[in-house]
C-alpha positions as CSV (number, residue, x, y, z in Angstrom):
1,M,-72.0,-49.9,69.3
2,L,-71.3,-53.3,68.2
3,F,-67.9,-54.6,66.6
4,E,-66.6,-58.1,66.9
5,R,-64.4,-60.5,64.8
6,I,-65.7,-64.3,64.8
7,K,-62.4,-66.8,64.3
8,S,-63.2,-70.0,63.1
9,E,-60.4,-72.3,63.8
10,G,-58.5,-74.6,61.3
11,L,-59.9,-72.6,58.4
12,A,-58.2,-69.2,60.0
13,H,-61.4,-67.7,58.6
14,Y,-62.2,-64.2,60.0
15,S,-66.0,-63.0,59.6
16,Y,-67.4,-59.8,61.4
17,I,-70.6,-58.4,62.9
18,I,-70.7,-54.6,63.2
19,G,-74.0,-52.7,64.5
20,D,-74.9,-49.5,66.1
21,Q,-78.3,-48.6,67.6
22,N,-80.8,-51.5,66.3
23,D,-78.9,-52.4,63.2
24,A,-76.4,-54.9,62.6
25,V,-74.6,-56.2,59.6
26,V,-72.6,-59.2,59.4
27,I,-69.5,-59.7,56.7
28,D,-68.8,-62.9,55.1
29,P,-70.1,-65.3,57.8
30,R,-69.3,-69.1,58.1
31,R,-71.8,-71.7,57.5
32,D,-72.8,-72.2,61.3
33,I,-74.4,-68.9,62.1
34,Q,-75.6,-68.9,65.6
35,K,-72.6,-67.0,67.0
36,Y,-74.1,-64.1,64.8
37,I,-77.7,-64.4,65.8
38,D,-76.6,-64.4,69.5
39,L,-74.5,-61.3,69.6
40,A,-77.0,-59.3,67.8
41,S,-79.8,-60.3,70.3
42,Q,-77.3,-59.9,73.0
43,H,-77.1,-55.8,71.6
44,G,-80.7,-55.4,71.1
45,M,-79.7,-55.4,67.3
46,N,-81.6,-57.1,64.2
47,I,-79.2,-58.1,61.6
48,K,-80.4,-56.5,58.5
49,K,-77.9,-57.1,55.7
50,V,-74.9,-59.7,55.0
51,L,-72.0,-58.4,52.8
52,E,-69.8,-60.7,50.9
53,T,-66.0,-59.7,49.7
54,H,-65.6,-61.9,47.1
55,R,-67.2,-65.8,45.9
56,N,-65.2,-68.0,48.7
57,E,-63.1,-71.2,47.8
58,D,-62.0,-72.6,50.9
59,Y,-65.5,-72.9,53.1
60,V,-69.5,-72.5,52.4
61,I,-70.6,-69.0,53.5
62,G,-73.5,-68.9,55.7
63,S,-75.3,-65.5,54.2
64,Y,-78.3,-67.7,53.0
65,E,-78.8,-69.4,56.6
66,I,-78.4,-66.0,58.4
67,K,-81.1,-64.8,55.5
68,K,-83.8,-67.5,56.5
69,R,-83.3,-66.9,60.4
70,T,-83.6,-63.0,60.4
71,G,-84.8,-62.0,56.9
72,A,-81.5,-60.0,56.3
73,E,-80.5,-58.5,52.7
74,I,-77.6,-60.4,51.0
75,Y,-75.5,-58.4,48.8
76,H,-72.3,-60.5,47.0
77,A,-69.5,-59.4,45.1
78,D,-68.2,-61.2,41.9
79,G,-71.4,-60.2,40.4
80,D,-70.3,-61.2,37.1
81,L,-71.0,-65.0,38.2
82,D,-74.0,-67.0,38.1
83,Y,-75.3,-66.3,41.8
84,T,-78.7,-67.7,42.5
85,Y,-79.2,-65.4,45.7
86,G,-79.0,-61.6,46.6
87,K,-78.0,-58.8,44.7
88,P,-74.6,-57.9,43.2
89,V,-72.7,-55.4,44.8
90,E,-71.6,-52.3,42.6
91,E,-68.7,-49.9,43.7
92,N,-70.0,-47.1,45.8
93,D,-72.7,-48.4,47.1
94,S,-73.3,-47.6,50.4
95,W,-75.1,-48.4,53.8
96,D,-76.5,-46.9,57.0
97,V,-75.9,-49.0,60.2
98,G,-77.3,-46.8,62.6
99,R,-74.8,-43.9,63.0
100,L,-72.0,-45.8,61.1
101,K,-71.9,-46.2,57.2
102,L,-70.5,-48.7,55.4
103,E,-69.1,-48.2,51.6
104,A,-68.2,-50.7,49.0
105,I,-65.2,-50.0,46.3
106,H,-64.0,-52.7,43.8
107,T,-60.6,-54.0,45.0
108,P,-59.9,-56.9,42.4
109,G,-56.8,-59.1,42.3
110,H,-57.8,-62.1,44.2
111,T,-60.9,-62.5,42.5
112,L,-62.0,-60.1,39.8
113,G,-65.1,-59.0,41.1
114,S,-63.3,-58.9,44.9
115,M,-65.0,-55.9,47.1
116,S,-64.1,-54.2,50.1
117,Y,-66.4,-52.4,52.6
118,I,-65.1,-49.3,54.1
119,L,-66.7,-48.3,57.7
120,Y,-67.0,-44.5,58.4
121,D,-67.6,-43.6,62.0
122,P,-70.1,-41.4,63.4
123,D,-68.1,-38.0,62.4
124,G,-67.5,-39.3,58.7
125,E,-64.1,-40.7,59.0
126,P,-62.8,-43.6,57.8
127,W,-62.8,-46.1,60.7
128,M,-62.1,-49.7,59.2
129,V,-62.2,-51.5,55.9
130,F,-63.2,-55.3,55.5
131,I,-60.8,-56.3,53.1
132,G,-61.8,-59.8,52.3
133,D,-59.1,-61.7,50.9
134,A,-57.4,-58.7,49.2
135,L,-54.7,-57.9,51.8
136,F,-53.9,-59.8,55.3
137,A,-51.2,-59.3,58.1
138,G,-47.8,-59.5,56.5
139,D,-48.9,-60.9,53.2
140,V,-51.6,-60.1,50.1
141,G,-54.4,-62.7,48.6
142,R,-53.6,-65.6,46.2
143,I,-53.7,-64.4,42.5
144,D,-53.5,-67.6,40.8
145,F,-57.4,-69.2,40.4
146,Y,-57.2,-67.4,36.8
147,G,-54.5,-69.4,35.4
148,E,-50.7,-68.8,35.3
149,E,-51.4,-67.1,31.9
150,N,-53.4,-64.5,34.0
151,L,-50.7,-64.0,36.9
152,E,-49.2,-60.8,35.6
153,K,-52.6,-59.5,34.9
154,M,-54.2,-60.2,38.4
155,A,-50.7,-58.9,40.2
156,Y,-51.4,-55.7,38.4
157,K,-55.3,-55.4,39.4
158,L,-54.1,-56.0,42.9
159,Y,-51.4,-53.8,43.0
160,D,-53.8,-51.2,42.1
161,S,-56.6,-52.0,44.5
162,I,-53.9,-52.0,47.5
163,F,-52.0,-49.1,46.7
164,K,-54.4,-46.9,44.8
165,K,-57.4,-47.5,47.3
166,I,-56.4,-49.0,50.4
167,L,-53.6,-47.4,51.3
168,P,-54.4,-43.9,50.6
169,L,-57.3,-44.0,53.6
170,G,-54.9,-43.7,56.2
171,D,-52.5,-45.2,58.7
172,G,-54.8,-45.5,61.6
173,V,-57.5,-47.4,59.5
174,M,-57.9,-50.7,60.9
175,I,-57.7,-53.6,58.5
176,C,-60.2,-56.7,58.7
177,P,-59.0,-59.3,56.5
178,A,-61.2,-62.7,56.0
179,H,-58.2,-64.8,56.7
180,G,-55.5,-65.4,59.7
181,S,-52.4,-67.2,60.0
182,G,-52.7,-70.7,58.6
183,S,-55.2,-70.3,55.7
184,V,-54.4,-71.4,52.4
185,C,-55.5,-68.1,51.1
186,G,-52.0,-66.7,51.6
187,T,-48.7,-68.2,52.2
188,E,-46.9,-65.8,54.4
189,I,-50.1,-64.2,56.6
190,A,-48.4,-63.0,59.8
191,E,-49.7,-64.5,63.5
192,R,-50.9,-60.8,64.5
193,E,-54.4,-60.8,64.6
194,L,-54.9,-57.2,65.0
195,T,-53.3,-54.8,62.3
196,T,-53.5,-51.2,60.5
197,V,-52.7,-49.5,56.9
198,G,-50.0,-47.9,58.9
199,I,-48.3,-51.4,60.2
200,E,-48.9,-52.8,56.9
201,K,-47.3,-50.4,55.3
202,E,-44.4,-50.4,57.4
203,R,-43.8,-54.7,57.9
204,N,-45.9,-56.2,55.1
205,P,-42.6,-57.9,53.1
206,K,-45.3,-57.5,49.7
207,L,-45.6,-53.8,50.3
208,Q,-41.8,-53.2,50.7
209,I,-41.7,-52.2,46.6
210,E,-40.7,-49.7,44.3
211,N,-43.2,-50.4,41.5
212,K,-46.2,-52.4,40.1
213,E,-43.5,-54.6,38.2
214,E,-41.4,-55.5,41.8
215,F,-44.8,-56.2,43.2
216,A,-46.1,-58.4,40.6
217,E,-42.6,-60.4,40.8
218,K,-43.1,-60.9,44.5
219,V,-47.0,-62.4,44.3
220,S,-46.9,-64.3,41.1
221,E,-46.8,-67.5,42.1
222,M,-49.0,-70.7,41.5
223,L,-50.1,-72.6,44.8
224,E,-51.6,-75.7,45.5
225,Y,-55.2,-75.7,44.6
226,P,-57.3,-78.3,47.1
227,P,-59.8,-80.2,45.0
228,Y,-62.5,-79.2,47.3
229,F,-62.2,-75.6,46.7
230,E,-64.4,-76.4,43.2
231,K,-66.9,-77.7,45.3
232,M,-66.9,-74.6,47.5
233,E,-67.4,-72.5,44.0
234,E,-70.2,-74.1,43.2
235,M,-72.2,-74.1,46.5
236,N,-71.4,-70.3,47.4
237,L,-73.1,-69.5,43.7
238,D,-76.1,-71.6,44.6
239,L,-76.8,-71.5,48.5
240,P,-80.5,-72.1,48.7
241,E,-79.7,-75.3,47.0
242,H,-77.5,-76.1,49.9
243,Q,-78.9,-75.2,52.9
244,L,-77.4,-76.5,55.9
245,S,-79.4,-79.8,57.5
246,K,-80.8,-79.8,60.7
247,K,-80.6,-83.5,60.7
248,T,-78.8,-84.4,64.1
249,M,-75.7,-87.3,63.7
250,E,-77.1,-90.8,64.1
251,F,-74.7,-92.5,66.7
252,L,-74.4,-96.2,65.7
253,S,-73.5,-99.4,67.3
254,P,-70.6,-101.2,66.5
255,E,-72.9,-103.5,65.0
256,E,-74.6,-100.8,62.3
257,F,-71.5,-99.2,62.3
258,K,-70.1,-101.7,60.5
259,K,-72.7,-102.4,58.4
260,R,-73.0,-99.0,57.0
261,A,-69.1,-99.0,56.5
262,E,-69.7,-101.0,53.8
263,D,-70.6,-98.3,51.4
264,A,-69.2,-95.5,53.5
265,V,-65.8,-93.5,54.0
266,I,-64.5,-93.8,57.7
267,L,-62.8,-90.9,58.8
268,D,-61.0,-91.3,62.5
269,T,-60.3,-88.0,64.1
270,R,-58.3,-89.2,67.1
271,K,-54.6,-88.7,67.7
272,E,-51.5,-90.3,65.8
273,L,-50.8,-92.6,69.1
274,A,-54.3,-93.5,69.2
275,F,-54.8,-94.0,65.4
276,G,-51.6,-96.2,65.5
277,A,-52.4,-98.4,68.4
278,S,-56.1,-99.7,67.3
279,H,-58.4,-98.4,64.7
280,I,-61.0,-100.0,62.2
281,P,-59.6,-101.2,58.9
282,D,-59.5,-99.0,55.9
283,T,-60.1,-96.1,58.0
284,L,-58.5,-92.4,57.1
285,S,-56.8,-90.6,59.5
286,I,-57.0,-87.0,60.0
287,W,-56.8,-85.9,63.8
288,E,-59.5,-83.5,64.8
289,D,-57.5,-79.9,64.2
290,G,-56.4,-80.8,61.0
291,I,-59.9,-81.5,59.4
292,P,-60.4,-77.8,58.0
293,N,-56.8,-78.4,56.1
294,F,-56.9,-81.8,55.2
295,A,-60.3,-83.4,54.7
296,G,-60.6,-81.5,51.5
297,W,-58.0,-83.2,49.6
298,F,-58.9,-86.4,50.7
299,L,-62.9,-86.9,51.5
300,P,-65.1,-87.3,48.6
301,Y,-68.2,-85.5,48.7
302,D,-70.3,-88.2,46.8
303,K,-70.1,-91.0,49.1
304,P,-71.4,-91.5,53.0
305,I,-68.8,-90.4,56.0
306,L,-68.7,-92.2,59.1
307,L,-66.9,-90.8,61.9
308,V,-64.4,-92.3,64.9
309,D,-63.6,-90.1,67.6
310,E,-62.0,-90.7,71.5
311,A,-65.1,-90.5,73.2
312,G,-68.2,-91.5,70.7
313,N,-69.4,-87.8,69.9
314,P,-67.2,-86.1,67.5
315,A,-69.7,-82.9,67.3
316,R,-66.5,-80.4,66.7
317,A,-65.1,-82.8,63.9
318,H,-68.9,-82.7,62.3
319,T,-68.9,-78.9,62.6
320,Y,-65.4,-78.5,60.7
321,L,-66.8,-81.0,57.9
322,K,-70.0,-78.9,57.4
323,R,-68.2,-75.7,57.3
324,I,-66.3,-77.2,54.1
325,G,-69.7,-78.3,52.6
326,Y,-69.6,-82.2,53.8
327,D,-73.4,-82.8,54.5
328,N,-72.9,-86.3,54.0
329,V,-71.8,-87.7,57.5
330,E,-74.1,-90.3,58.0
331,G,-73.1,-91.2,61.7
332,C,-70.8,-91.9,64.3
333,L,-69.5,-94.9,66.2
334,A,-71.4,-94.5,69.4
335,G,-68.4,-95.3,72.6
336,G,-65.7,-94.7,70.1
337,M,-63.0,-97.4,70.0
338,L,-63.6,-98.7,73.3
339,S,-67.0,-100.2,72.2
340,W,-65.8,-101.8,68.8
341,N,-62.8,-103.4,70.6
342,M,-65.4,-104.8,73.7
343,Q,-67.5,-106.2,70.4
344,G,-64.2,-108.1,69.5
345,E,-64.6,-106.4,66.1
346,E,-61.5,-106.3,63.5
347,S,-58.8,-103.9,64.3
348,E,-55.5,-103.1,63.0
349,S,-52.1,-100.9,63.9
350,I,-49.5,-98.8,62.5
351,D,-46.1,-99.3,64.2
352,T,-44.8,-95.6,65.5
353,V,-41.0,-95.2,66.6
354,N,-39.3,-92.0,68.1
355,V,-36.5,-90.1,66.3
356,H,-33.9,-91.6,68.3
357,E,-34.9,-95.2,67.2
358,V,-35.6,-94.2,63.6
359,C,-32.0,-92.7,63.3
360,N,-30.6,-96.1,64.7
361,I,-32.5,-97.5,62.0
362,L,-31.8,-95.6,59.3
363,D,-28.0,-96.1,60.4
364,E,-28.2,-100.0,60.6
365,D,-30.6,-100.9,57.6
366,E,-30.0,-99.5,54.2
367,S,-33.2,-101.0,53.1
368,T,-35.4,-98.4,54.6
369,F,-37.3,-95.7,52.7
370,L,-37.3,-92.1,54.6
371,L,-40.4,-90.5,53.6
372,D,-40.9,-86.8,54.3
373,V,-44.3,-85.7,53.7
374,R,-43.9,-81.9,54.9
375,P,-44.2,-79.0,52.3
376,Q,-41.2,-77.6,50.8
377,E,-41.7,-74.2,52.3
378,E,-41.2,-76.1,56.0
379,I,-38.5,-78.5,55.2
380,E,-36.7,-75.3,53.5
381,K,-37.5,-73.3,57.3
382,K,-36.9,-76.1,59.5
383,G,-34.2,-78.3,57.8
384,E,-33.9,-81.2,54.9
385,I,-33.0,-84.7,55.7
386,E,-30.7,-85.5,53.5
387,G,-31.5,-89.1,51.6
388,A,-35.6,-88.5,52.4
389,Y,-37.9,-88.5,49.5
390,E,-39.6,-85.6,50.0
391,L,-43.5,-85.6,49.1
392,H,-46.1,-83.9,50.3
393,L,-49.0,-85.0,52.5
394,T,-51.5,-83.7,49.9
395,Q,-50.0,-85.0,46.7
396,L,-49.8,-88.5,48.3
397,P,-52.8,-90.1,46.8
398,D,-51.6,-88.9,43.0
399,N,-48.1,-90.2,43.2
400,L,-48.4,-93.7,45.0
401,E,-46.3,-95.2,42.5
402,E,-43.1,-93.5,43.9
403,I,-43.6,-94.9,47.1
404,P,-41.8,-98.7,47.3
405,E,-44.1,-101.6,48.5
406,D,-40.9,-104.0,49.1
407,R,-39.2,-101.9,51.9
408,P,-39.8,-100.9,55.1
409,I,-41.6,-97.3,55.0
410,Y,-40.6,-94.8,57.5
411,I,-42.9,-91.6,57.5
412,F,-41.5,-87.9,58.8
413,C,-43.2,-85.1,59.3
414,G,-42.2,-83.0,62.3
415,S,-44.7,-84.5,64.9
416,G,-46.1,-88.0,63.7
417,L,-49.7,-86.4,62.9
418,R,-49.6,-86.0,59.4
419,S,-47.3,-88.6,59.1
420,M,-49.9,-90.8,60.1
421,T,-52.5,-89.4,57.8
422,A,-49.9,-90.7,55.0
423,A,-49.5,-93.8,56.7
424,S,-53.4,-94.2,56.6
425,I,-53.6,-93.5,52.9
426,L,-50.9,-96.0,52.4
427,K,-52.3,-98.7,54.5
428,K,-55.9,-98.4,52.6
429,N,-53.9,-98.8,49.4
430,G,-52.2,-102.5,50.2
431,W,-48.9,-100.7,52.1
432,D,-47.9,-102.8,55.4
433,D,-44.5,-102.4,56.5
434,L,-45.6,-99.0,57.9
435,H,-43.7,-96.6,60.5
436,V,-44.5,-93.5,62.0
437,V,-41.8,-91.4,62.9
438,L,-43.0,-89.1,66.5
439,G,-41.4,-85.7,67.0
440,G,-39.2,-83.3,65.0
441,L,-35.8,-82.9,64.1
442,S,-34.6,-81.7,67.6
443,G,-33.5,-85.1,68.5
444,W,-32.5,-86.0,65.1
445,S,-29.0,-87.8,65.0
446,S,-29.1,-89.8,61.8
447,T,-25.7,-90.3,60.3
448,T,-26.9,-91.5,57.3
449,C,-29.9,-89.4,56.8
450,P,-28.3,-85.9,58.2
451,V,-30.1,-82.6,58.7
452,K,-29.0,-80.1,56.5
């Protein structure tokens, strides 16, 4: 028997492979599928089917890639949409997996056509439920994709899905969601990676309610909608048109990189200290582990992308980008910034200061402008810096007019990583007097801008 959860870092995406005897099924696969192929092969199993819980918004699903390699049948949820592949799932559809059985149940709320899949053990008892984005550890799925005017309607649908279909399966049934902590598909997903119906009934704050109306009050919220979601929705309806390219990344000399950069966007995936010390002009900074969360906010899909990293071989960054549909990565700088600097090419820098320095500067120079790019929920949780201008990093490109150009800008995020991304955006748009604050609030001691 085979059961394994595959976790995709950054996106906090969970996919699953289950199998028995010679048959295996994959649920909500990511785009790079070799892991599933290897697991099935190691257990002497054939992947016969791929099941999707809903049309995804935050990554390109790997269903068609598996079909190309294995011939597996694809079953998709949200059957009202115009898919160009696979078969739509209907409630009560079922599939045998060796001695096991999977059964589909309609669980709308996150999307209108969301499906969950109950796995029955060899004795015919519910064992696990693959729930997609309907229910998470400590949270429930977001319901805002159909607009503010439909929040209550979708909340009621999600309530019925959870309280009338999922929770009655029994306290011992394992819940297998499509995301863990850190996903943009939920606001308060807990860090526990294994959970059950009973655990969620007891510990999930969104389930501690008296009625449907109270549930709707708790979950009816319009959340940030990253611009790349639309691209993911489009690609996930037409996977055959967006097959994963087998083209390898080109390693470019400084001369060739400079030539290609004239018509491309440069993404530097090094951490904040390295980027601040030296980077290629007009470069966007997103540290490697931040790519899944932030690349979709700032990178275009219609221009070539060139990568810069520490060692000149950004394979992991490239994988992260492919998972969210960036098939326009043309190459990387061979040898990294060392080769660029040794060639004598032009570079720029951004000043970094520690929290003690910036506190002294704020107290001595009233002309300074402190920009806090943390999201509001983080500010409320960790502490607000009085006098700082609060603008979440993701909202910066659309609100550049709010940032003064004639004052020193000190950018704070709690570590320096997101601040450097913000600084790189400002620098690309003409700001010069930029300073990134390193470190968090533990050392903050400004009297002019105290933490409250």
